[in-house]
C-alpha positions, 0 to 999 in steps of 0.5 A: 057510744051507746045509749045507757038504756040499750047498755042495760038492757043488754045487761039485764039479759045478759046477767039473766042468761049467765044465772040460767045457765050456770043451772041448765045447758043453753038448749033448755032455756027459752026467750020467755023464760030468759025475759022472764029473769031479765025483766023485759018482754021478748019484742026486747029481747029480739030488738037486741038478739037474734037467738038465746046463743048470741048472748053468751057469745057476745058475752065470751067475745068481750071478755076474749077483748078483754084480755086482748088488751091486757095483753096490748097494754103490758110491758116488756120485759113482762111482768107475768104476776101482774099479767095473771092478775089481771087476767084473772080479774077480766075472767071474773069481770064478765057478766056472772060469767064464771058461774057459767063455767060450772057447766061443763058445756060451757067450760070446754068451750070456753077453755078451748077459745081463750086457750086459742086466744092465749096462744096467739097472744104469745105467739105475737108477743114472743115468736119473733123473739125465739129460736124454737120453730114455730110447732115447738112454740104452739106446743110449749104455749098450748101446755102452758095456757092449758095449765092456767086455764085448769087451774084457774077452773079448779080454783073457781070450781073449789070455791076460789080456797084461795085468795085470786092475788095470791093464786096470781102470784103463784101462778105467776112464778110458774108461768113466768118460769115456763115463758122463759123456756119458750124465749130459749130452744 
């Protein structure tokens, strides 16, 4: 287990980086600016990271790992609305991560990684049970995940106009219907 000071320092650097990324592109952020925002010195930064780019990559890996855990802990048959609530919660609890999704380049990159991760999770969960060929399954899974991601981004960018659980219930119903289609040709 990591030392609490190390965890605190990394979280401070991650939070500062995510806040800066909500206002500017990654290549516009300097180590000095990041360290000032995090309240640490440059030496501390380089003790934890090689480059600024390592920080959002680490945050993204953690969010994707949390999503993997949600799928791993899900029961069979899947309670899709509950799963969707848990997925939204994972996305919202990353170190100020949702704010970064307001920047176009970060949203596109994360959407791609999230989509690929979710497709792999759907394959692991359903492919063996379906009569669909792997290509058709993948196309349908991509359709589902693309829609889920687009709705989440739209919801977040529009200021979360409806409560998370209400969005999860509505999306859960749609996704559940689509997931059933993955199991039938």
